[in-house]
N, CA and C atoms as an extended XYZ file, in Angstrom:
273
Properties=species:S:1:pos:R:3:atomname:S:1:resname:S:1:resid:I:1 pbc="F F F"
N         2.189       11.970      -15.987 N   MET     1
C         3.283       11.216      -15.681 CA  MET     1
C         2.588       11.352      -13.924 C   MET     1
N         2.348       10.663      -13.430 N   PRO     2
C         1.528       10.387      -12.067 CA  PRO     2
C         2.564       10.726      -10.731 C   PRO     2
N         3.671       10.721      -11.063 N   HIS     3
C         4.482       11.246       -9.959 CA  HIS     3
C         4.535       12.918      -10.321 C   HIS     3
N         4.412       13.343      -11.052 N   ILE     4
C         4.220       14.890      -10.718 CA  ILE     4
C         3.071       15.274      -10.149 C   ILE     4
N         1.932       14.658      -10.214 N   TYR     5
C         0.771       15.128       -9.333 CA  TYR     5
C         1.291       15.094       -8.146 C   TYR     5
N         1.383       13.715       -7.886 N   TYR     6
C         1.949       13.462       -6.564 CA  TYR     6
C         3.045       14.464       -5.958 C   TYR     6
N         3.653       14.697       -6.768 N   ASP     7
C         5.053       15.983       -5.839 CA  ASP     7
C         4.210       17.245       -5.798 C   ASP     7
N         3.100       17.772       -6.851 N   GLN     8
C         2.322       18.848       -6.800 CA  GLN     8
C         2.023       18.805       -5.219 C   GLN     8
N         0.949       17.586       -4.893 N   ALA     9
C         0.312       17.719       -3.939 CA  ALA     9
C         0.980       17.340       -2.565 C   ALA     9
N         1.769       17.047       -2.253 N   THR    10
C         2.972       17.094       -1.306 CA  THR    10
C         3.566       18.540       -0.961 C   THR    10
N         3.582       18.960       -2.314 N   ASP    11
C         4.133       20.595       -1.798 CA  ASP    11
C         2.818       21.276       -1.592 C   ASP    11
N         1.576       21.329       -1.791 N   SER    12
C         0.675       21.976       -1.300 CA  SER    12
C        -0.046       21.550       -0.619 C   SER    12
N        -0.382       20.418       -0.078 N   LEU    13
C        -1.035       19.773        0.630 CA  LEU    13
C        -0.806       20.231        2.324 C   LEU    13
N         0.392       20.526        2.802 N   PRO    14
C         0.590       21.035        3.596 CA  PRO    14
C        -0.021       22.485        4.072 C   PRO    14
N         0.516       23.333        3.080 N   SER    15
C         0.033       24.969        3.404 CA  SER    15
C        -1.562       25.091        3.293 C   SER    15
N        -2.473       24.209        2.364 N   LEU    16
C        -3.751       24.329        2.602 CA  LEU    16
C        -4.402       23.858        3.713 C   LEU    16
N        -3.642       22.791        4.554 N   HIS    17
C        -3.887       21.918        5.672 CA  HIS    17
C        -2.829       21.697        6.336 C   HIS    17
N        -2.795       23.081        7.462 N   PRO    18
C        -1.493       22.998        8.470 CA  PRO    18
C        -1.487       21.489        9.106 C   PRO    18
N        -2.996       20.986        9.766 N   GLU    19
C        -2.597       19.808       10.516 CA  GLU    19
C        -2.753       18.810        9.582 C   GLU    19
N        -2.290       18.701        8.605 N   LEU    20
C        -2.630       17.705        7.743 CA  LEU    20
C        -1.924       16.486        8.366 C   LEU    20
N        -2.303       14.980        8.176 N   ILE    21
C        -2.168       14.002        8.731 CA  ILE    21
C        -1.937       12.935        7.341 C   ILE    21
N        -0.943       12.603        7.129 N   THR    22
C        -0.554       11.631        5.612 CA  THR    22
C        -0.864       10.403        6.155 C   THR    22
N        -1.751        9.520        5.763 N   LEU    23
C        -1.695        8.097        6.554 CA  LEU    23
C        -1.170        6.940        5.308 C   LEU    23
N        -1.063        7.453        3.886 N   ALA    24
C        -0.382        6.643        3.202 CA  ALA    24
C         0.060        7.357        1.624 C   ALA    24
N         0.753        7.221        1.413 N   ALA    25
C         1.549        8.045       -0.024 CA  ALA    25
C         2.396        7.131       -0.963 C   ALA    25
N         2.302        6.990       -2.274 N   HIS    26
C         2.951        5.951       -3.393 CA  HIS    26
C         2.951        7.006       -4.211 C   HIS    26
N         4.084        7.494       -4.183 N   ARG    27
C         4.927        8.310       -5.412 CA  ARG    27
C         4.487        7.981       -7.207 C   ARG    27
N         4.796        6.501       -7.076 N   LEU    28
C         4.884        6.229       -8.072 CA  LEU    28
C         4.904        4.578       -8.117 C   LEU    28
N         3.872        4.197       -8.569 N   GLY    29
C         3.664        2.850       -9.148 CA  GLY    29
C         2.878        2.308       -9.811 C   GLY    29
N         2.759        0.929       -9.999 N   ALA    30
C         2.422        0.440      -11.221 CA  ALA    30
C         1.457       -0.784      -11.451 C   ALA    30
N         0.691       -0.756      -12.222 N   VAL    31
C        -0.112       -2.164      -12.277 CA  VAL    31
C        -0.296       -2.170      -13.765 C   VAL    31
N         0.288       -3.351      -13.939 N   GLY    32
C         0.308       -3.693      -15.515 CA  GLY    32
C         1.463       -2.700      -15.976 C   GLY    32
N         0.841       -2.204      -17.128 N   SER    33
C         1.249       -0.891      -18.146 CA  SER    33
C         0.713        0.589      -17.386 C   SER    33
N        -0.053        0.586      -16.710 N   THR    34
C        -0.719        1.611      -15.868 CA  THR    34
C        -0.203        1.938      -14.747 C   THR    34
N         0.423        3.245      -14.617 N   LEU    35
C         1.333        3.950      -13.866 CA  LEU    35
C         0.173        4.495      -12.809 C   LEU    35
N         0.527        4.687      -11.408 N   TYR    36
C        -0.333        5.458      -10.627 CA  TYR    36
C         0.645        6.454       -9.788 C   TYR    36
N        -0.122        7.237       -8.914 N   SER    37
C         0.340        8.123       -7.776 CA  SER    37
C        -0.896        7.865       -6.767 C   SER    37
N        -0.805        7.963       -5.438 N   LEU    38
C        -1.652        7.543       -4.480 CA  LEU    38
C        -1.385        8.400       -3.213 C   LEU    38
N        -2.166        9.156       -2.718 N   ILE    39
C        -2.162       10.114       -1.572 CA  ILE    39
C        -3.131       10.218       -0.470 C   ILE    39
N        -3.042        9.557        0.571 N   CYS    40
C        -4.461        9.090        1.305 CA  CYS    40
C        -3.995       10.305        2.994 C   CYS    40
N        -5.019       11.017        2.890 N   TYR    41
C        -4.967       11.741        4.424 CA  TYR    41
C        -6.105       12.242        4.908 C   TYR    41
N        -5.872       12.935        5.911 N   LYS    42
C        -6.918       13.643        6.953 CA  LYS    42
C        -6.061       15.147        6.758 C   LYS    42
N        -7.081       15.750        6.575 N   THR    43
C        -6.792       17.752        6.607 CA  THR    43
C        -6.514       17.894        8.285 C   THR    43
N        -7.127       17.209        8.892 N   SER    44
C        -6.861       17.372       10.349 CA  SER    44
C        -6.887       16.192       11.973 C   SER    44
N        -6.254       16.308       12.473 N   ARG    45
C        -6.514       14.969       13.585 CA  ARG    45
C        -8.030       14.592       13.876 C   ARG    45
N        -8.913       15.738       13.873 N   ASP    46
C       -10.180       15.823       13.789 CA  ASP    46
C       -11.374       15.604       12.814 C   ASP    46
N       -10.397       15.616       11.732 N   PHE    47
C       -11.391       15.253       10.539 CA  PHE    47
C       -11.843       14.072       10.606 C   PHE    47
N       -12.681       13.596       10.308 N   VAL    48
C       -13.536       12.074       10.357 CA  VAL    48
C       -13.251       11.277        8.997 C   VAL    48
N       -13.358       12.207        7.740 N   GLU    49
C       -13.165       11.300        6.945 CA  GLU    49
C       -11.821       11.316        6.154 C   GLU    49
N       -11.311       10.622        5.314 N   ILE    50
C       -10.188        9.933        4.729 CA  ILE    50
C        -9.738       10.338        3.203 C   ILE    50
N        -9.537       11.241        2.919 N   LEU    51
C        -9.324       11.561        1.520 CA  LEU    51
C        -8.247       11.263        0.693 C   LEU    51
N        -8.458       10.555       -0.179 N   VAL    52
C        -7.470        9.566       -1.595 CA  VAL    52
C        -7.802       10.485       -2.610 C   VAL    52
N        -6.438       10.793       -3.134 N   THR    53
C        -6.193       11.442       -4.458 CA  THR    53
C        -5.375       11.061       -5.063 C   THR    53
N        -4.946       11.145       -6.399 N   GLY    54
C        -3.765       10.484       -7.098 CA  GLY    54
C        -4.537       10.758       -8.617 C   GLY    54
N        -3.149        9.727       -9.635 N   ALA    55
C        -3.445        9.722      -10.592 CA  ALA    55
C        -3.281        8.581      -11.472 C   ALA    55
N        -3.997        8.502      -12.552 N   ALA    56
C        -3.264        7.225      -13.164 CA  ALA    56
C        -3.406        7.541      -14.958 C   ALA    56
N        -2.249        7.171      -15.256 N   VAL    57
C        -1.838        7.540      -16.371 CA  VAL    57
C        -1.537        5.681      -17.594 C   VAL    57
N        -2.191        5.913      -18.786 N   HIS    58
C        -2.083        4.460      -19.205 CA  HIS    58
C        -1.784        5.087      -21.083 C   HIS    58
N        -0.802        4.533      -21.547 N   ASP    59
C        -0.361        5.191      -22.926 CA  ASP    59
C        -0.519        6.432      -22.729 C   ASP    59
N        -1.582        7.335      -23.865 N   GLN    60
C        -1.719        8.444      -23.794 CA  GLN    60
C        -2.762        9.449      -23.025 C   GLN    60
N        -3.628        8.364      -22.184 N   GLN    61
C        -4.449        9.138      -21.349 CA  GLN    61
C        -4.296        9.086      -20.172 C   GLN    61
N        -5.025        9.943      -19.137 N   ALA    62
C        -4.656       10.385      -17.518 CA  ALA    62
C        -6.153       10.424      -17.174 C   ALA    62
N        -6.090        9.891      -15.958 N   TRP    63
C        -6.997       10.003      -15.286 CA  TRP    63
C        -7.018       10.677      -13.572 C   TRP    63
N        -7.489       11.272      -13.110 N   ARG    64
C        -7.284       11.654      -11.692 CA  ARG    64
C        -8.340       10.964      -10.982 C   ARG    64
N        -7.866       10.760       -9.599 N   ILE    65
C        -8.244       10.054       -8.448 CA  ILE    65
C        -8.779       10.594       -7.442 C   ILE    65
N       -10.269       10.935       -7.141 N   ASP    66
C       -10.171       11.439       -5.877 CA  ASP    66
C       -11.763       10.568       -5.326 C   ASP    66
N       -11.301       10.419       -4.056 N   ALA    67
C       -12.399        9.295       -3.314 CA  ALA    67
C       -12.406        9.740       -1.692 C   ALA    67
N       -13.535        9.920       -0.819 N   VAL    68
C       -13.357       10.113       -0.248 CA  VAL    68
C       -14.001        9.100        0.815 C   VAL    68
N       -13.441        8.434        2.134 N   SER    69
C       -14.032        7.245        2.667 CA  SER    69
C       -13.811        7.605        4.541 C   SER    69
N       -14.374        6.621        5.314 N   SER    70
C       -14.560        6.921        6.283 CA  SER    70
C       -13.267        5.861        6.910 C   SER    70
N       -12.996        5.964        8.466 N   ARG    71
C       -11.769        5.127        8.831 CA  ARG    71
C       -12.407        3.929        8.545 C   ARG    71
N       -13.467        3.591        8.801 N   SER    72
C       -13.702        1.821        8.728 CA  SER    72
C       -13.962        1.242        7.477 C   SER    72
N       -13.988        1.778        6.516 N   SER    73
C       -13.957        1.407        4.852 CA  SER    73
C       -12.857        1.975        3.884 C   SER    73
N       -11.904        2.422        4.639 N   TYR    74
C       -10.520        2.903        4.165 CA  TYR    74
C       -10.013        1.861        3.875 C   TYR    74
N        -9.602        0.606        3.980 N   GLY    75
C        -8.988       -0.637        3.638 CA  GLY    75
C        -9.556       -0.591        2.369 C   GLY    75
N       -11.160       -1.048        2.679 N   GLU    76
C       -11.785       -1.572        1.465 CA  GLU    76
C       -11.730       -0.569       -0.128 C   GLU    76
N       -11.547        0.792        0.295 N   LEU    77
C       -11.761        1.479       -0.642 CA  LEU    77
C       -10.720        1.528       -1.528 C   LEU    77
N        -9.520        1.542       -0.861 N   LEU    78
C        -7.848        1.367       -1.350 CA  LEU    78
C        -7.744        0.008       -2.367 C   LEU    78
N        -8.300       -1.089       -1.507 N   LEU    79
C        -8.295       -1.969       -2.694 CA  LEU    79
C        -9.208       -1.690       -3.999 C   LEU    79
N       -10.180       -1.255       -4.075 N   ARG    80
C       -11.195       -0.920       -4.916 CA  ARG    80
C       -10.327        0.048       -5.972 C   ARG    80
N        -9.480        0.968       -5.229 N   VAL    81
C        -9.074        1.687       -6.343 CA  VAL    81
C        -8.089        1.164       -6.832 C   VAL    81
N        -7.059        0.707       -6.377 N   VAL    82
C        -5.999       -0.533       -7.344 CA  VAL    82
C        -6.881       -1.295       -8.134 C   VAL    82
N        -8.101       -1.859       -7.925 N   GLU    83
C        -8.963       -2.568       -8.760 CA  GLU    83
C        -9.251       -1.985      -10.295 C   GLU    83
N        -9.902       -0.883       -9.727 N   VAL    84
C       -10.118        0.019      -10.735 CA  VAL    84
C        -8.743        0.140      -11.879 C   VAL    84
N        -7.750        0.781      -11.334 N   ILE    85
C        -6.494        0.931      -12.042 CA  ILE    85
C        -5.872       -0.099      -12.774 C   ILE    85
N        -6.087       -1.268      -12.472 N   SER    86
C        -5.876       -2.531      -12.791 CA  SER    86
C        -6.713       -2.786      -14.214 C   SER    86
N        -7.838       -2.312      -14.038 N   ARG    87
C        -8.533       -2.442      -15.210 CA  ARG    87
C        -8.167       -1.715      -16.730 C   ARG    87
N        -7.374       -0.467      -16.183 N   ILE    88
C        -7.424        0.662      -17.167 CA  ILE    88
C        -6.773       -0.061      -18.382 C   ILE    88
N        -5.477       -1.074      -17.891 N   SER    89
C        -4.533       -1.582      -18.790 CA  SER    89
C        -5.257       -2.375      -20.113 C   SER    89
N        -6.576       -2.899      -19.503 N   SER    90
C        -7.298       -4.348      -20.333 CA  SER    90
C        -7.707       -3.643      -20.951 C   SER    90
N        -8.235       -2.457      -21.022 N   ASN    91
C        -9.027       -1.820      -21.806 CA  ASN    91
C        -8.678       -1.663      -23.146 C   ASN    91
């Protein structure tokens, strides 16, 4: 259940990164029959890279999502992550 991954991340990330900046967060989404959660964040205002983490579940299988992006390619990365999630249910 991807929302459990999300809940744990939102509980632990602020203590790991006191200057955490959350850019986007989705506790539970669905693409086809695949459920997913995503959190996009920077560890501090000065941190250049954007971190994307989450989980996807389809049937009895689960995948962890971890990616790093620059600010300039952040939107493209999110689109690609959703594309990959959409392919899970068709396999």
